[in-house]
C-alpha positions in Angstrom: -31.4 11.5 -4.7 -34.2 10.9 -2.2 -35.8 8.5 -4.6 -32.5 6.7 -5.3 -31.9 6.2 -1.6 -35.5 4.9 -1.1 -34.9 2.4 -4.0 -31.7 1.2 -2.3 -33.4 0.9 1.1 -35.9 -1.4 -0.6 -33.4 -3.4 -2.5 -30.7 -3.9 0.1 -30.6 -6.0 3.3 -31.5 -4.1 6.5 -28.8 -1.7 7.5 -27.7 -1.4 3.9 -28.1 2.4 3.7 -26.7 4.9 6.2 -27.6 8.6 6.0 -27.5 11.7 8.2 -26.1 11.2 11.7 -25.5 7.5 11.1 -23.2 8.3 8.2 -21.5 11.2 9.9 -20.6 9.1 12.9 -18.5 6.6 10.9 -14.9 6.5 12.1 -12.3 8.7 10.4 -8.7 7.6 10.3 -5.8 10.0 10.9 -4.3 9.7 7.4 -7.2 9.5 5.1 -9.7 12.2 4.0 -13.2 10.7 3.5 -15.2 13.8 3.1 -19.0 13.9 3.7 -20.8 11.4 1.4 -24.5 11.8 0.6 -25.0 8.2 2.0 -23.0 5.1 2.8 -24.2 2.0 1.0 -23.4 -1.4 2.6 -24.2 -4.4 0.4 -24.0 -8.0 1.6 -23.5 -9.7 -1.8 -22.2 -9.2 -5.3 -25.8 -9.0 -6.5 -26.5 -6.1 -4.2 -23.4 -4.3 -5.5 -24.7 -4.9 -9.0 -28.1 -3.4 -8.0 -26.4 -0.3 -6.4 -24.3 0.4 -9.5 -27.1 -0.3 -12.0 -29.3 2.3 -10.3 -26.5 4.8 -9.8 -25.4 4.5 -13.4 -28.9 5.1 -14.7 -29.3 8.2 -12.5 -25.7 9.5 -13.1 -25.0 9.3 -9.4 -21.3 9.1 -8.5 -20.1 6.3 -6.3 -16.9 6.1 -4.3 -15.8 2.6 -3.3 -14.5 2.2 0.3 -12.3 -0.5 1.6 -10.5 -0.1 4.9 -10.0 3.6 4.0 -6.3 3.6 4.9 -5.0 5.0 1.7 -2.9 8.1 1.6 -3.8 9.8 -1.8 -7.4 10.8 -1.2 -8.6 7.8 -3.2 -11.6 7.4 -0.8 -12.7 11.1 -0.7 -16.4 10.9 -1.1 -17.6 14.5 -0.8 -20.9 14.8 -2.6 -20.9 11.2 -3.8 -22.3 7.9 -2.5 -19.8 5.8 -0.5 -19.9 2.1 -1.3 -18.5 0.2 1.7 -17.9 -3.6 1.4 -17.5 -4.0 5.2 -20.4 -6.5 5.3 -18.8 -8.6 2.5 -15.9 -9.9 4.6 -16.2 -13.7 4.6 -13.4 -16.1 3.9 -15.3 -18.5 1.6 -12.8 -21.3 1.5 -9.1 -22.4 1.6 -7.9 -25.1 -0.8 -4.8 -26.5 0.9 -4.0 -28.7 -2.1 -4.1 -25.9 -4.6 -2.7 -23.4 -2.2 -5.5 -20.9 -2.7 -8.0 -18.8 -0.7 -11.4 -17.5 -1.9 -12.3 -14.4 0.0 -14.8 -11.5 -0.2 -13.3 -8.1 -0.8 -14.3 -6.6 2.6 -12.2 -9.1 4.5 -9.5 -7.4 6.6 -6.0 -8.3 5.5 -4.8 -9.5 8.9 -7.9 -11.8 9.2 -7.0 -13.4 5.8 -3.4 -13.8 6.9 -4.4 -15.5 10.1 -6.8 -17.8 8.3 -4.0 -18.9 6.0 -1.7 -19.5 8.9 -4.3 -21.6 10.7 -4.5 -23.8 7.5 -0.7 -24.2 7.5 -0.2 -21.8 4.6 1.1 -18.3 4.2 -0.4 -15.1 2.6 2.8 -13.0 2.2 1.1 -9.5 1.8 2.1 -7.4 4.8 1.8 -3.7 5.5 1.4 -1.3 8.4 -2.4 -1.0 8.0 -2.7 -4.8 8.1 -5.3 -4.6 10.9 -7.7 -2.3 9.0 -6.9 -2.5 5.3 -9.2 -4.8 3.3 -8.4 -7.3 0.6 -10.5 -5.3 -1.9 -8.6 -2.1 -1.1 -5.3 -3.9 -1.4 -6.3 -5.1 -4.9 -7.7 -1.7 -5.9 -4.4 0.0 -5.0 -2.1 -3.0 -5.9 -0.7 -2.7 -2.4 3.0 -3.5 -1.8 4.3 -3.6 1.7 7.2 -5.3 3.4 7.7 -8.5 1.4 7.6 -7.3 -2.2 11.3 -8.1 -2.6 10.5 -11.8 -2.5 6.8 -12.2 -3.2 5.9 -9.3 -5.4 3.0 -6.8 -5.2 -0.6 -7.7 -4.6 -0.9 -8.2 -8.3 1.4 -11.3 -8.0 -0.9 -12.9 -5.4 -4.2 -12.7 -7.3 -5.4 -15.6 -9.4 -9.0 -14.7 -9.9 -11.3 -11.8 -9.5 -15.0 -11.1 -9.5 -15.9 -7.4 -10.1 -18.9 -5.3 -10.9 -18.8 -2.7 -13.7 -20.4 0.7 -13.5 -23.6 -0.4 -15.2 -24.0 -3.4 -12.8 -22.6 -6.0 -15.1 -20.8 -8.8 -13.1 -17.5 -9.9 -14.4 -16.5 -13.3 -12.9 -12.9 -14.4 -13.6 -12.8 -16.7 -10.6 -10.5 -19.4 -11.9 -7.8 -20.6 -9.5 -5.2 -21.1 -12.2 -1.6 -19.9 -12.3 -1.6 -20.4 -16.0 -4.6 -19.3 -18.1 -3.4 -17.9 -21.4 -6.8 -17.3 -23.0 -6.7 -13.8 -24.3 -6.8 -10.6 -22.3 -6.1 -11.1 -18.6 -9.2 -9.1 -17.5 -8.5 -9.3 -13.8 -5.5 -7.0 -14.4 -7.9 -4.2 -15.4 -9.1 -3.9 -11.9 -5.9 -4.4 -9.9 -4.4 -1.0 -9.2 -7.4 0.9 -10.8 -8.5 2.4 -7.5 -12.1 1.6 -8.0 -12.4 3.7 -11.2 -13.1 0.8 -13.6 -15.1 -1.6 -11.4 -15.8 -2.7 -7.9 -13.9 -5.9 -6.8 -16.3 -8.1 -4.8 -14.5 -11.5 -4.5 -11.0 -12.8 -5.2 -9.0 -15.9 -5.3 -5.5 -15.4 -3.7 -2.5 -17.5 -4.2 -1.1 -18.8 -0.9 2.5 -20.1 -0.2 3.8 -22.8 2.1 4.1 -21.5 5.7 7.8 -20.7 6.4 9.5 -22.8 9.1 12.2 -20.3 9.9 12.2 -16.5 10.3 15.5 -14.8 10.8 15.6 -11.1 11.5 18.5 -8.7 12.1 18.9 -4.9 12.6 22.2 -3.6 11.3 24.0 -0.3 11.1 25.8 0.7 7.8 28.2 3.7 7.4 27.7 4.5 3.7 25.0 4.2 1.1 27.3 2.3 -1.1 27.6 -0.2 1.8 23.8 -0.5 1.9 23.6 -1.3 -1.8 26.5 -3.8 -1.6 24.8 -5.5 1.4 21.6 -5.9 -0.5 23.2 -7.7 -3.4 25.5 -9.8 -1.1 22.5 -11.0 1.0 20.5 -11.8 -2.1 23.3 -14.1 -3.2 24.2 -15.6 0.1 20.6 -16.3 1.2 19.7 -18.0 -2.0 16.4 -16.1 -2.6 15.2 -16.5 1.0 15.4 -12.8 1.9 11.9 -11.4 2.3 12.6 -7.8 3.6 15.3 -5.3 3.3 14.0 -2.2 5.0 16.3 0.9 5.3 16.0 3.8 7.6 18.0 7.0 7.3 19.4 8.1 10.6 16.9 10.9 11.3 14.0 8.5 11.1 15.8 5.9 13.3 16.5 8.6 15.9 12.9 9.7 16.0 11.4 6.2 16.6 14.0 5.3 19.2 13.8 8.3 21.4 11.1 9.4 23.9 8.2 9.8 23.7 8.5 6.9 21.2 8.5 3.5 23.1 11.1 1.9 20.8 14.7 1.7 21.8 17.8 1.4 19.6 18.9 -2.2 19.1 22.5 -1.0 18.4 25.0 1.2 20.3 26.4 4.2 18.5 25.0 6.1 15.6 25.1 5.2 11.9 24.0 7.0 8.8 21.8 4.1 7.7 20.0 1.2 9.5 18.7 -1.9 7.7 16.0 -4.3 9.0 16.6 -7.6 7.3 14.3 -10.6 7.3 14.8 -14.1 5.8 12.1 -16.8 5.6 13.0 -20.5 5.0 12.2 -24.1 5.5 15.0 -25.4 7.9 15.2 -23.6 11.2 18.8 -24.6 12.2 20.4 -24.5 8.7 18.7 -21.2 7.8 19.8 -19.5 11.1 23.4 -20.6 10.6 23.4 -19.4 7.0 21.8 -16.1 8.0 24.4 -15.5 10.8 27.3 -16.5 8.5 26.2 -14.1 5.8 26.0 -11.2 8.3 29.3 -12.1 9.9 30.9 -12.1 6.4 29.5 -8.7 5.7 30.7 -7.4 9.0 34.2 -8.7 8.4 34.3 -7.1 4.9 33.1 -3.8 6.2 29.7 -3.6 4.6 28.1 -3.7 8.1 29.4 -1.6 11.0 27.3 -3.3 13.7 24.5 -5.8 13.9 21.9 -7.3 16.2 20.2 -10.6 15.5 16.8 -11.2 17.0 16.9 -14.2 19.3 13.2 -14.3 20.2 9.8 -13.4 18.8 9.8 -10.4 21.2 13.1 -9.1 19.9 11.9 -9.6 16.3 8.6 -7.7 17.0 10.5 -4.9 18.6 12.7 -4.4 15.5 9.7 -4.4 13.2 7.9 -2.0 15.6 10.6 0.6 14.9 9.9 0.4 11.1 6.2 0.6 11.6 6.1 3.5 14.0 5.5 6.0 11.3 3.0 8.0 13.5 6.0 9.4 15.4 6.6 11.7 12.5 3.5 13.7 13.3 4.1 14.1 17.0 5.2 17.7 16.6 2.8 18.8 13.9 1.2 17.7 10.7 3.2 16.0 7.9 2.8 15.2 4.3 3.8 11.6 3.3 5.4 10.8 -0.1 5.8 7.4 -1.7 8.3 7.2 -4.6 10.2 4.6 -6.6 13.5 5.1 -8.3 16.7 3.2 -9.2 18.8 2.3 -6.1 21.9 3.9 -7.7 20.2 7.3 -7.8 18.8 7.2 -4.2 21.6 8.8 -2.3 21.9 11.9 -4.5 18.1 12.2 -4.9 17.5 12.2 -1.1 20.3 14.8 -0.6 18.7 16.9 -3.3 15.2 16.8 -1.7 16.5 17.4 1.8 18.7 20.3 0.7 15.8 22.0 -1.1 13.5 21.5 1.8 15.8 22.8 4.5 16.8 25.7 2.2 13.2 26.9 2.0 12.1 26.0 5.6 15.3 25.9 7.7 13.4 25.7 11.0 11.6 22.4 10.3 14.5 20.0 10.1 15.2 17.4 7.4 12.4 15.2 6.1 12.3 11.7 7.4 13.3 9.0 4.9 12.8 5.2 5.1 11.4 2.5 3.0 11.5 -0.8 1.2 14.8 -0.1 -0.5 15.3 -3.6 -1.7 12.5 -3.0 -4.3 13.3 0.6 -5.0 10.6 2.2 -2.8 11.3 5.1 -0.5 8.9 7.0 1.8 9.6 10.6 2.5 7.7 12.4 5.3 8.0 16.1 5.7 6.8 18.6 8.3 4.3 21.1 7.0 5.0 24.8 7.7 2.6 26.5 10.1 -0.2 28.1 8.1 0.9 26.3 4.9 -1.5 26.6 2.0 -1.7 25.2 -1.5 1.3 27.1 -2.7 3.5 25.6 0.0 2.2 22.1 -0.6 2.8 22.5 -4.4 6.4 23.7 -3.7 7.0 20.7 -1.5 5.6 18.3 -4.1 7.8 19.9 -6.7 10.9 19.2 -4.6 9.9 15.5 -4.2 8.4 14.7 -7.6 10.3 17.1 -9.9 13.7 15.2 -9.9 12.1 11.8 -10.6 11.4 12.2 -14.2 15.0 12.7 -15.2 16.1 9.6 -13.3 13.3 7.3 -14.5 11.5 7.3 -11.2 7.8 7.1 -10.3 5.7 9.5 -8.2 3.9 6.5 -6.6 5.6 3.2 -5.7 2.7 1.6 -3.9 0.1 4.2 -2.6 -1.6 4.9 -6.0 -2.6 8.2 -7.5 -6.1 9.1 -6.2 -6.6 12.8 -6.2 -3.5 13.8 -4.4 -1.1 12.8 -7.2 -3.3 13.2 -10.2 -1.8 16.5 -11.4 1.7 15.0 -11.2 1.0 11.9 -13.2 2.6 13.3 -16.4 6.0 13.1 -14.7 5.7 9.3 -14.6 3.5 8.4 -17.6 3.6 9.6 -21.2 0.8 11.5 -22.8 0.0 8.4 -24.9 -0.3 6.3 -21.7 -2.6 8.7 -20.0 -4.7 9.0 -23.1 -5.1 5.2 -23.2 -6.1 5.2 -19.5 -8.7 7.8 -20.2 -10.1 5.6 -23.1 -10.3 2.6 -20.9 -12.1 4.6 -18.2 -14.6 5.8 -20.7 -15.1 2.4 -22.2 -15.9 0.7 -18.9 -17.5 3.7 -17.2 -19.0 5.9 -19.9 -21.1 8.0 -17.5 -18.2 8.6 -15.1 -19.9 7.4 -12.0 -17.1 5.2 -10.5 -14.8 7.1 -8.1 -14.9 10.2 -10.3 -11.8 12.4 -10.6 -9.4 9.8 -9.2 -6.3 9.0 -11.3 -7.7 10.5 -14.5 -9.4 14.0 -14.5 -13.0 13.8 -15.7 -13.6 15.3 -19.1 -15.0 18.9 -19.1 -18.8 19.0 -19.1 
């Protein structure tokens, strides 16, 4: 290893290798376990990434790719491996306003890319709570979802081209800015959502959209889950495809983020079982606002909404979104475990009741888990308090409560966070043995020595 690190110091630009105290002092986020890597490698170019992986593969040295390190499934855990950080590959190489594309390096922060698109009069619709620290490469590696999947899809739907480096240092360049390119296997899809196990994404071409002229936002209270489901379909029809977010909070989560010490305050008087944050983006400010308000008024008159508040300013809109994003409040009284699941909307009410009943039955003093999420695209987040002194047995029991019922209802153990290490043992609940075997064959084909993010998604073969 000492010789490898010396080789990398010679091959990389100054500052490309951090070891010892320099590596140990790197920031650690509150949600992500990074472990203690042997060294942190910081390339400045695709060629340097290629050099790193070529040497690592030849030596059988494991490499864990790092983006913004904001994931929640231990996908960046680098204990005993080499961490490969693309933080020095963060340039926006160009924006083509005519084609509506952005070419960007993988280490670029998502918020930076969004602001650059906005400055060019365009729109990058990917939006999530970690927008200020998550990187484009990390978003692609995990196929990030976020707040606007309902209208614009997952990260996968925004990627036109990819450049990636394989485990042996081979550079795969599929950097064509084409929406239609039906020339055999779509190789970029191999890397999207693969969590750095098949290759390291270094550059990407993203599809941009026209910047929206209007943004209408409302916060509504709903008195039944059936009403929530009806409201979703009603607004999809009435808003003509302009609805970009349909975020639902169960009452316990709403109460947490609107009471001290949280800084948020309830937009509505009274209490309701469900709260929905609705956003619509359009191209005609006056007409869109009138249509948005008319749709909500109609839903109120028909009983699908119990109460509603429409944002009349940017500050009011930001305050509504701040409630949805204030997930940190769930850990204010102790550690929590976060779950990210996907399931049919029709099954959600019974599923949540089943999970909460099982949880409070085993740990009655901890209260119900908090539930919220991107319900419009079938994604729920469940955050549960951890019992004092909890060990692996308690964690496994909690995971069984959350994941166990999903198989029978056609759900998924991961809607947008990925698998990493944290969910690997539960993957058979969401994927068939044949699917998992094919994943393992792909992993071996692209990374035969198993050096790329070992152990993530697919368990390594026994040695």
